[in-house]
Each structure stands twice: as C-alpha cells, then as structure tokens.
C-alpha positions as CSV (number, residue, x, y, z in Angstrom):
1,M,-12.1,-37.0,-24.8
2,A,-12.4,-35.8,-21.6
3,S,-10.5,-38.4,-19.9
4,L,-8.0,-38.4,-22.6
5,L,-7.2,-34.6,-21.8
6,R,-7.6,-35.1,-17.9
7,T,-4.4,-37.8,-18.5
8,A,-2.3,-35.7,-21.0
9,L,-2.7,-32.5,-19.6
10,P,-0.3,-31.5,-16.5
11,L,-1.7,-30.9,-13.3
12,A,-1.7,-27.2,-13.1
13,A,-4.4,-27.3,-16.0
14,R,-6.1,-30.1,-14.1
15,R,-6.6,-27.8,-11.4
16,T,-8.3,-25.2,-13.8
17,T,-11.1,-27.6,-14.9
18,S,-14.7,-26.6,-13.9
19,K,-17.3,-29.2,-12.7
20,A,-20.0,-26.5,-12.9
21,F,-19.1,-26.1,-16.9
22,P,-17.7,-29.6,-18.4
23,L,-18.9,-28.8,-22.0
24,L,-17.7,-25.4,-21.8
25,T,-14.5,-26.2,-20.2
26,Q,-13.9,-29.3,-22.5
27,T,-14.1,-27.1,-25.8
28,R,-11.9,-24.0,-24.2
29,L,-9.1,-27.0,-23.9
30,K,-9.8,-28.5,-27.1
31,H,-9.5,-25.0,-28.8
32,D,-6.2,-24.1,-26.5
33,I,-4.3,-27.5,-27.7
34,H,-5.0,-26.8,-31.4
35,N,-5.1,-23.0,-31.9
36,P,-2.7,-21.8,-28.5
37,P,-3.1,-18.0,-27.6
38,Q,-1.0,-15.4,-29.3
39,G,-1.2,-12.8,-26.7
40,N,-3.7,-11.3,-24.9
41,P,-6.9,-10.4,-27.3
42,P,-7.4,-6.2,-27.4
43,V,-10.0,-4.6,-25.0
44,P,-12.0,-2.4,-27.1
45,N,-12.1,1.2,-26.0
46,R,-9.3,1.1,-24.0
47,A,-6.6,3.9,-24.0
48,P,-2.8,2.9,-24.7
49,P,-1.2,3.3,-21.7
50,S,0.2,7.2,-21.4
51,A,4.2,7.3,-22.0
52,P,6.3,7.6,-18.3
53,Q,6.6,11.1,-17.3
54,E,9.6,13.1,-16.6
55,E,10.4,13.4,-13.0
56,T,10.4,16.6,-11.4
57,P,13.8,18.5,-10.6
58,A,13.3,18.2,-7.0
59,L,12.8,14.6,-7.2
60,K,16.0,14.3,-9.7
61,S,18.0,16.1,-7.0
62,N,16.5,13.5,-4.0
63,K,17.8,10.7,-6.5
64,T,20.9,12.4,-7.4
65,S,21.7,12.8,-3.7
66,G,20.2,9.5,-2.3
67,A,18.1,11.6,0.2
68,F,14.2,10.5,-0.3
69,L,13.5,11.8,3.6
70,G,10.4,13.7,4.0
71,T,9.3,13.2,0.2
72,T,5.6,13.2,-0.3
73,K,5.6,11.9,-3.7
74,R,5.9,8.7,-2.0
75,L,3.3,6.9,0.0
76,P,2.5,9.9,1.7
77,E,0.0,8.1,4.0
78,F,3.1,7.1,5.9
79,S,4.2,10.9,6.1
80,L,4.3,12.4,9.5
81,H,5.1,15.8,8.2
82,D,3.8,18.6,10.5
83,K,2.8,15.8,13.3
84,V,3.8,16.2,16.7
85,V,4.4,12.9,18.6
86,L,5.3,11.8,22.2
87,V,7.7,9.0,23.1
88,T,8.1,7.9,26.7
89,G,11.3,6.3,27.4
90,A,12.9,7.6,24.4
91,A,15.6,8.4,26.4
92,R,17.5,5.2,25.1
93,G,16.9,1.8,23.9
94,L,13.8,0.8,22.1
95,G,12.0,4.3,22.9
96,L,14.8,6.2,21.1
97,V,14.7,3.7,18.2
98,Q,11.4,4.9,17.1
99,A,11.6,8.1,18.2
100,E,14.4,8.6,15.3
101,A,11.9,6.3,13.1
102,L,9.0,9.2,13.6
103,L,11.8,11.8,13.1
104,E,12.7,10.8,9.5
105,A,9.2,10.0,8.5
106,G,8.9,14.2,9.6
107,A,7.6,14.2,13.0
108,T,8.2,16.6,15.4
109,V,9.3,14.5,18.5
110,Y,9.5,14.7,22.2
111,A,11.1,12.4,24.4
112,L,9.8,12.0,27.8
113,D,11.9,10.0,30.1
114,R,13.0,9.9,34.0
115,L,16.3,9.6,33.2
116,E,18.2,13.1,34.5
117,E,20.2,13.1,31.1
118,P,19.6,11.1,28.2
119,S,22.2,8.8,26.9
120,E,24.7,10.1,24.4
121,D,23.0,8.4,21.4
122,F,20.1,10.4,22.1
123,F,22.1,13.8,21.3
124,R,23.2,12.1,18.2
125,V,19.9,11.6,16.6
126,Q,18.7,15.2,18.0
127,K,21.8,16.6,16.0
128,R,20.6,14.2,12.8
129,A,17.3,15.7,13.4
130,A,18.1,19.3,13.3
131,E,20.9,18.9,10.1
132,E,19.7,16.6,8.3
133,L,16.0,15.8,8.7
134,G,14.8,19.0,9.1
135,T,12.8,18.3,12.3
136,T,13.3,18.6,16.1
137,L,13.8,16.0,19.0
138,H,13.3,17.3,22.3
139,Y,13.5,15.5,26.1
140,R,11.0,16.6,28.9
141,R,12.4,15.1,32.2
142,I,9.4,13.1,34.0
143,D,8.7,10.1,35.4
144,V,5.2,8.9,34.3
145,R,4.1,7.6,37.9
146,D,4.3,11.5,38.8
147,V,0.6,12.0,37.6
148,E,0.6,16.0,37.9
149,G,4.0,16.6,36.3
150,L,3.1,14.8,33.9
151,N,-0.4,16.6,32.8
152,E,1.7,19.6,33.4
153,V,4.1,18.3,30.7
154,V,1.9,17.2,28.2
155,R,-0.2,20.1,28.7
156,S,2.7,22.5,27.9
157,I,4.0,20.4,24.8
158,S,0.6,20.7,23.4
159,E,0.1,24.8,24.1
160,T,3.8,25.2,22.3
161,Q,2.5,23.3,19.6
162,G,-0.9,24.4,19.1
163,K,-1.8,20.2,19.0
164,L,-0.9,17.0,19.8
165,D,-1.0,14.0,16.9
166,G,0.6,11.1,18.5
167,L,2.1,8.9,21.5
168,I,4.1,5.9,21.9
169,A,4.0,4.7,25.2
170,A,7.2,2.7,25.7
171,A,8.1,3.3,29.0
172,G,8.6,0.5,31.3
173,I,10.3,-1.8,33.7
174,Q,11.0,-5.3,34.4
175,Q,12.0,-7.9,36.9
176,E,12.9,-11.5,37.4
177,T,11.4,-12.9,40.5
178,S,9.7,-16.0,41.3
179,A,5.9,-15.5,42.1
180,L,6.3,-17.4,45.5
181,E,9.1,-14.4,46.3
182,Y,7.8,-11.2,44.9
183,S,6.9,-8.4,47.4
184,Q,3.9,-6.3,47.8
185,G,6.3,-3.4,46.8
186,D,7.8,-4.8,44.0
187,A,4.8,-5.9,42.3
188,N,3.4,-2.5,43.0
189,M,5.9,-0.5,41.7
190,M,5.7,-2.9,38.3
191,F,2.1,-2.2,38.0
192,E,2.4,1.7,38.9
193,V,4.8,2.0,36.0
194,N,3.6,-0.7,33.3
195,V,-0.1,-0.3,33.5
196,T,-1.2,3.2,35.5
197,G,2.0,4.9,34.3
198,V,0.8,4.0,30.7
199,F,-2.7,4.6,31.2
200,M,-2.2,8.1,32.8
201,T,-0.1,9.0,29.8
202,A,-2.5,7.8,27.2
203,Q,-4.8,10.1,29.3
204,A,-3.0,13.3,29.5
205,V,-2.3,12.9,25.8
206,A,-6.0,12.3,24.7
207,K,-7.5,14.7,26.8
208,E,-5.3,17.4,24.6
209,M,-6.1,15.5,21.4
210,I,-9.8,16.1,22.2
211,R,-9.1,19.8,23.5
212,W,-7.7,20.7,20.1
213,G,-10.5,18.2,18.0
214,N,-8.1,16.6,15.3
215,G,-8.0,12.9,16.8
216,G,-4.4,11.3,16.8
217,S,-3.1,7.8,17.3
218,I,-1.8,6.5,20.5
219,V,0.5,3.3,20.6
220,M,1.7,1.0,23.4
221,I,4.1,-0.8,23.7
222,A,3.0,-4.4,25.4
223,S,4.6,-7.7,24.8
224,M,4.4,-11.2,23.7
225,S,4.8,-12.1,27.4
226,G,1.1,-10.6,27.6
227,S,-0.1,-13.0,25.5
228,I,2.2,-16.3,26.8
229,A,4.1,-17.3,29.8
230,N,7.4,-17.5,28.4
231,R,9.6,-21.0,29.2
232,G,12.1,-20.6,31.4
233,L,11.7,-16.4,32.3
234,I,10.2,-16.0,35.6
235,C,8.3,-12.9,35.7
236,P,4.9,-13.2,36.7
237,A,4.1,-9.4,37.3
238,Y,5.4,-8.4,34.3
239,N,3.7,-10.6,32.2
240,A,0.6,-9.7,33.9
241,S,1.3,-6.0,33.5
242,K,1.4,-6.3,29.4
243,A,-1.6,-8.2,29.4
244,A,-3.6,-5.1,31.3
245,V,-1.7,-3.1,28.3
246,I,-3.2,-5.1,25.7
247,Q,-6.2,-5.3,27.3
248,L,-6.6,-1.4,28.4
249,A,-5.9,-0.4,25.0
250,R,-8.8,-2.3,23.7
251,N,-11.2,-0.3,26.1
252,L,-9.5,2.9,25.6
253,A,-10.1,2.4,21.5
254,S,-13.9,1.8,22.6
255,E,-14.1,5.3,24.5
256,W,-12.4,7.4,22.4
257,G,-12.8,6.2,18.6
258,T,-15.8,8.7,18.3
259,H,-12.9,11.7,18.9
260,G,-11.3,10.5,16.2
261,I,-8.3,8.8,18.2
262,R,-6.8,5.2,17.9
263,V,-5.2,3.3,20.2
264,N,-3.2,0.2,19.7
265,T,-0.4,-2.0,21.0
266,I,2.8,-3.5,19.7
267,S,4.1,-7.0,21.1
268,P,7.4,-7.2,20.5
269,G,9.6,-10.5,21.1
270,Y,12.7,-11.0,22.9
271,I,14.9,-8.1,21.5
272,G,18.8,-7.9,21.7
273,T,19.0,-4.9,23.9
274,A,22.3,-3.8,25.8
275,M,20.5,-4.8,28.6
276,V,19.7,-8.3,27.6
277,E,23.4,-8.6,26.9
278,E,23.9,-8.5,30.4
279,L,21.3,-10.7,31.2
280,F,23.1,-13.2,28.9
281,K,26.0,-13.0,31.1
282,R,24.3,-14.3,34.3
283,Y,22.1,-17.0,31.9
284,P,24.6,-17.6,29.0
285,E,22.3,-20.7,28.2
286,R,19.8,-18.0,27.0
287,R,21.8,-16.9,24.7
288,R,21.7,-20.4,23.1
289,D,18.0,-20.9,23.7
290,W,16.2,-18.2,23.2
291,P,16.3,-17.8,19.3
292,T,15.4,-21.8,18.8
293,Q,12.4,-20.7,20.6
294,N,10.6,-19.0,17.5
295,M,10.5,-19.7,13.6
296,L,13.1,-17.3,12.6
297,G,16.2,-18.9,14.9
298,K,17.1,-15.2,15.8
299,L,16.3,-12.5,18.5
300,S,15.5,-9.3,17.1
301,R,16.9,-5.8,16.9
302,P,15.5,-2.9,18.2
303,D,15.5,-1.5,14.3
304,E,13.1,-4.2,13.5
305,Y,10.1,-2.1,15.3
306,R,10.7,1.1,13.6
307,G,8.2,0.1,10.7
308,A,5.5,-0.3,12.7
309,A,5.9,2.5,15.1
310,V,5.5,5.0,12.1
311,F,2.7,2.4,10.7
312,L,0.7,2.8,13.8
313,V,1.0,6.8,14.2
314,S,0.4,7.6,10.7
315,G,-2.4,7.8,8.6
316,A,-1.1,4.2,7.2
317,S,-3.1,2.6,9.9
318,S,-6.1,4.9,9.9
319,F,-8.7,1.9,10.1
320,M,-6.8,0.1,12.6
321,T,-7.9,0.4,16.2
322,G,-8.0,-1.4,19.3
323,A,-5.3,-4.0,17.6
324,D,-2.6,-5.5,18.9
325,L,0.5,-5.9,16.4
326,K,2.8,-9.0,17.7
327,I,5.9,-9.1,16.1
328,D,7.6,-12.2,17.7
329,G,9.3,-13.8,15.0
330,G,6.5,-16.6,15.3
331,H,7.5,-17.1,19.0
332,S,3.2,-17.4,20.2
333,A,2.4,-18.5,16.7
334,W,4.0,-22.5,17.3
C-alpha cells in the first residue's frame, strides 16, 4: 500500500512523508485520500476574530490627503520624531538624500559640510522640511579635519537641542591614482578625511550622547570597496580607508555599547551620481561595464539608500551594532 501511495501521490505530498513515523503517516495519507478535509477544524476556547476597527478621524484625514508622514500609527519603531541627527557631507549628494529621509521620518537634522554654501537642492529640502514635514534642516559649515572646530559645532548643537540622538558620517573624498604614483600628501589627505575625520566626528557626537545619558546611533558610510578590490578601478588609498571605517565601527561599537550607543556602517555599491556621470565622460566603457558587475545589472541611485539610513538611526535596528550593511546589488557576492 505504501509503495502504491508513493507512486500515485505527487512530489509535494511525497516530501511530507515522515520516516520516523511510517505507520502514522501512511494512516493519515489513507484517511486524507478517502476523506478529503473540509476546511480547518475548530480550535476550542478561541474567540472569533474581532470586527475591523473604525479608523480615527486623523487617520482618515491622512488617507484622504495622502500624507502619512510623521504618523505614529504605522511601524512606530522607524519614527524619528523628536530625534536630533547630524549628517556630515550633507550639502549635496548621498548625504543630502539621506538627510531628507531622516526629515521624512520626523527628525531634526543638522547638515555639516565644508562647502561655503550648500547646493541648490539643499534649500529645496530645507523648505520642504519646514512647510511639509513639520521639522527643520540646518546647515553648519565645518571641515571634519578641523577637530577643534568640529567639537565646538557638535557641542553647540547639543546644547541648543538638549541632546543628540544620531549621526550619519557621510563626508569623504575619492581619488583614482595607481599605487606607484600615489604621493604621501595625497594618501595622508585621503586617510585624514575618510578615516580620522570620521573617527573624530563619531567621537565628538559620542561624548555628547554619553553626557546626556540617552544613548544613540552612529552610522558611518563605508563602501563595498572596503571589502573588495574593484576590477578596473585603481583606488588603493580610498579602498584602504573604507576598510578602516568598517573596522573602526566594530571597535567603537565594542567600546560604546555599554553607553547605549550603537555603531554600524553602510557599504554602498556603485552609485549613479552627478560626479559619476562626469567620470563616465572620461571613461565611457565604465558606463557599460559597471552595471554588468553586479547581480541586478544596473547602477544604484542615491535614493536607494534612504531606507537604510532611517533603519540604522531608528529603533528598528535597536539590537544591531558592530555590523556592516552591504548594499551593492550583489557585486561582492559573486
């Protein structure tokens, strides 16, 4: 009988057969063939599901207007309402895109950058924060290599707001030069901005978090290049600096965890930014080749890192620290 059943039953049913209880399994199969089930059996002492609840007037209003921003009704662990977050390198590019995501989640955001004036897009985001999102975006000019000035800016923001809750350290530079031609000055500048600058920024913010005693989340922008050597892209100092950022985050996480401070990194893949578009003019073959080097066959967009920024700064990642969140389209997983 068992052999007949194995022949007649489809593969899906055969996979459910238990070798540990052959007699019980065969009995159940025989019963099911002759007496197919008529729905799920009732569960004793279980109350029937409650009727759908009427939505609150506020939620109805939000649905009508299409504005769910800032609601505490949906996924509250992602909310950054009443949080103060700093983003370095946020005058433009990826840093500004992530700053806008934090604003949408309800945070008060301070953009720190070395540019004398932020980009035109910055003022669009600043206006949107005030008029649409009910929060604020501020700008502070500072070079992360100026440690004394950096500490003063961070301390001033902390005093003004009465706390600091988060940091995204996105400030960084890139230089494509072969290892045999790299100068000591260029290498030192790369490490001073991408490693020491990130370290000193995290340190300044952590001191304020510890002073207020509320913990917080620090996110450092690393790169997939911190884990691989990019085919056809000669950036020895840059790649080494991003590897250092990943290792730095692990060590800071291990030291500051007792203060309730989490430290993680994001490792992006190739991003189609305005800077990269300029690079493609010099190296048109990269526009063709780079998308073929990952599993999705495309370059990423800056907005594809918005969710990661909110996730790591918010309580949604409350048990995550010392980790690297790699978002590279599978490039380094081949």
